[in-house]
ChimeraX commands (.cxc) that place a marker at each C-alpha (Angstrom):
marker #1 position 3.29,7.88,-12.80 radius 0.5
marker #1 position 1.05,6.46,-15.50 radius 0.5
marker #1 position 0.83,8.42,-18.74 radius 0.5
marker #1 position -2.49,9.86,-19.76 radius 0.5
marker #1 position -3.48,8.29,-23.08 radius 0.5
marker #1 position -5.89,9.43,-25.74 radius 0.5
marker #1 position -6.59,8.39,-29.29 radius 0.5
marker #1 position -4.48,10.79,-31.34 radius 0.5
marker #1 position -5.83,9.61,-34.70 radius 0.5
marker #1 position -9.44,9.99,-33.58 radius 0.5
marker #1 position -8.65,13.46,-32.19 radius 0.5
marker #1 position -7.01,14.55,-35.45 radius 0.5
marker #1 position -9.97,13.22,-37.48 radius 0.5
marker #1 position -12.43,15.04,-35.20 radius 0.5
marker #1 position -10.50,18.27,-35.65 radius 0.5
marker #1 position -10.37,17.92,-39.45 radius 0.5
marker #1 position -14.13,17.21,-39.53 radius 0.5
marker #1 position -14.61,20.43,-37.55 radius 0.5
marker #1 position -12.75,22.39,-40.24 radius 0.5
marker #1 position -9.11,22.23,-39.19 radius 0.5
marker #1 position -6.57,21.51,-41.89 radius 0.5
marker #1 position -4.55,18.31,-41.48 radius 0.5
marker #1 position -1.53,20.41,-40.52 radius 0.5
marker #1 position -3.54,22.30,-37.86 radius 0.5
marker #1 position -5.10,19.10,-36.50 radius 0.5
marker #1 position -1.69,17.41,-36.26 radius 0.5
marker #1 position -0.26,20.45,-34.48 radius 0.5
marker #1 position -3.12,20.50,-31.97 radius 0.5
marker #1 position -2.75,16.78,-31.30 radius 0.5
marker #1 position 0.99,17.24,-30.74 radius 0.5
marker #1 position 0.34,20.08,-28.28 radius 0.5
marker #1 position -2.27,17.98,-26.46 radius 0.5
marker #1 position 0.22,15.13,-26.16 radius 0.5
marker #1 position 2.81,17.48,-24.64 radius 0.5
marker #1 position 0.32,19.09,-22.26 radius 0.5
marker #1 position -1.14,15.81,-21.02 radius 0.5
marker #1 position 2.26,14.17,-20.58 radius 0.5
marker #1 position 2.89,13.87,-16.87 radius 0.5
marker #1 position -0.68,14.53,-15.78 radius 0.5
marker #1 position -1.82,12.38,-12.91 radius 0.5
marker #1 position -4.31,9.63,-13.59 radius 0.5
marker #1 position -6.87,8.23,-11.15 radius 0.5
marker #1 position -4.83,5.03,-10.95 radius 0.5
marker #1 position -1.62,6.99,-10.34 radius 0.5
marker #1 position -3.23,9.01,-7.55 radius 0.5
marker #1 position -4.62,5.82,-5.99 radius 0.5
marker #1 position -1.15,4.23,-6.04 radius 0.5
marker #1 position 0.37,7.36,-4.52 radius 0.5
marker #1 position -2.22,7.45,-1.72 radius 0.5
marker #1 position -1.43,3.81,-0.96 radius 0.5
marker #1 position 2.32,4.53,-0.82 radius 0.5
marker #1 position 1.73,7.52,1.48 radius 0.5
marker #1 position -0.42,5.37,3.76 radius 0.5
marker #1 position 2.35,2.75,3.93 radius 0.5
marker #1 position 4.96,5.41,4.71 radius 0.5
marker #1 position 2.71,6.85,7.41 radius 0.5
marker #1 position 2.34,3.42,9.02 radius 0.5
marker #1 position 6.10,2.98,8.99 radius 0.5
marker #1 position 6.62,6.39,10.57 radius 0.5
marker #1 position 4.09,5.58,13.29 radius 0.5
marker #1 position 6.03,2.43,14.17 radius 0.5
marker #1 position 9.36,4.32,14.18 radius 0.5
marker #1 position 7.89,7.04,16.41 radius 0.5
marker #1 position 6.56,4.43,18.82 radius 0.5
marker #1 position 9.99,2.74,18.90 radius 0.5
marker #1 position 11.67,6.07,19.63 radius 0.5
marker #1 position 9.21,6.81,22.45 radius 0.5
marker #1 position 9.80,3.41,23.99 radius 0.5
marker #1 position 13.55,3.94,23.73 radius 0.5
marker #1 position 13.18,7.25,25.55 radius 0.5
marker #1 position 11.08,5.62,28.28 radius 0.5
marker #1 position 13.68,2.87,28.75 radius 0.5
marker #1 position 16.44,5.50,28.88 radius 0.5
marker #1 position 14.61,7.57,31.52 radius 0.5
marker #1 position 13.73,4.50,33.60 radius 0.5
marker #1 position 17.34,3.35,33.43 radius 0.5
marker #1 position 18.43,6.73,34.76 radius 0.5
marker #1 position 15.85,6.60,37.55 radius 0.5
marker #1 position 16.91,3.10,38.63 radius 0.5
marker #1 position 20.55,4.13,38.52 radius 0.5
marker #1 position 19.81,7.11,40.78 radius 0.5
marker #1 position 17.85,4.90,43.16 radius 0.5
marker #1 position 20.92,2.69,43.63 radius 0.5
marker #1 position 22.74,5.65,45.14 radius 0.5
marker #1 position 19.92,6.64,47.50 radius 0.5
marker link #1:1,2 radius 0.2
marker link #1:2,3 radius 0.2
marker link #1:3,4 radius 0.2
marker link #1:4,5 radius 0.2
marker link #1:5,6 radius 0.2
marker link #1:6,7 radius 0.2
marker link #1:7,8 radius 0.2
marker link #1:8,9 radius 0.2
marker link #1:9,10 radius 0.2
marker link #1:10,11 radius 0.2
marker link #1:11,12 radius 0.2
marker link #1:12,13 radius 0.2
marker link #1:13,14 radius 0.2
marker link #1:14,15 radius 0.2
marker link #1:15,16 radius 0.2
marker link #1:16,17 radius 0.2
marker link #1:17,18 radius 0.2
marker link #1:18,19 radius 0.2
marker link #1:19,20 radius 0.2
marker link #1:20,21 radius 0.2
marker link #1:21,22 radius 0.2
marker link #1:22,23 radius 0.2
marker link #1:23,24 radius 0.2
marker link #1:24,25 radius 0.2
marker link #1:25,26 radius 0.2
marker link #1:26,27 radius 0.2
marker link #1:27,28 radius 0.2
marker link #1:28,29 radius 0.2
marker link #1:29,30 radius 0.2
marker link #1:30,31 radius 0.2
marker link #1:31,32 radius 0.2
marker link #1:32,33 radius 0.2
marker link #1:33,34 radius 0.2
marker link #1:34,35 radius 0.2
marker link #1:35,36 radius 0.2
marker link #1:36,37 radius 0.2
marker link #1:37,38 radius 0.2
marker link #1:38,39 radius 0.2
marker link #1:39,40 radius 0.2
marker link #1:40,41 radius 0.2
marker link #1:41,42 radius 0.2
marker link #1:42,43 radius 0.2
marker link #1:43,44 radius 0.2
marker link #1:44,45 radius 0.2
marker link #1:45,46 radius 0.2
marker link #1:46,47 radius 0.2
marker link #1:47,48 radius 0.2
marker link #1:48,49 radius 0.2
marker link #1:49,50 radius 0.2
marker link #1:50,51 radius 0.2
marker link #1:51,52 radius 0.2
marker link #1:52,53 radius 0.2
marker link #1:53,54 radius 0.2
marker link #1:54,55 radius 0.2
marker link #1:55,56 radius 0.2
marker link #1:56,57 radius 0.2
marker link #1:57,58 radius 0.2
marker link #1:58,59 radius 0.2
marker link #1:59,60 radius 0.2
marker link #1:60,61 radius 0.2
marker link #1:61,62 radius 0.2
marker link #1:62,63 radius 0.2
marker link #1:63,64 radius 0.2
marker link #1:64,65 radius 0.2
marker link #1:65,66 radius 0.2
marker link #1:66,67 radius 0.2
marker link #1:67,68 radius 0.2
marker link #1:68,69 radius 0.2
marker link #1:69,70 radius 0.2
marker link #1:70,71 radius 0.2
marker link #1:71,72 radius 0.2
marker link #1:72,73 radius 0.2
marker link #1:73,74 radius 0.2
marker link #1:74,75 radius 0.2
marker link #1:75,76 radius 0.2
marker link #1:76,77 radius 0.2
marker link #1:77,78 radius 0.2
marker link #1:78,79 radius 0.2
marker link #1:79,80 radius 0.2
marker link #1:80,81 radius 0.2
marker link #1:81,82 radius 0.2
marker link #1:82,83 radius 0.2
marker link #1:83,84 radius 0.2
marker link #1:84,85 radius 0.2
view
């Protein structure tokens, strides 16, 4: 997953202009970095949706293959029973 990025220096400067001490601004920036770490981004969500779509397509193919295998198995049993009739 892509990391959420923001300008830490700009954020700290904005906080100090608003009246925070440098120590307070640095602490807030550090907390923001921790909180935003691991948040999903639009690009990350888009990639995940694409991966899910690909997995879904693969599962559809596997399900179809299993159904066809079951049909072949049943037909084989029917033809085998017809030999004895």
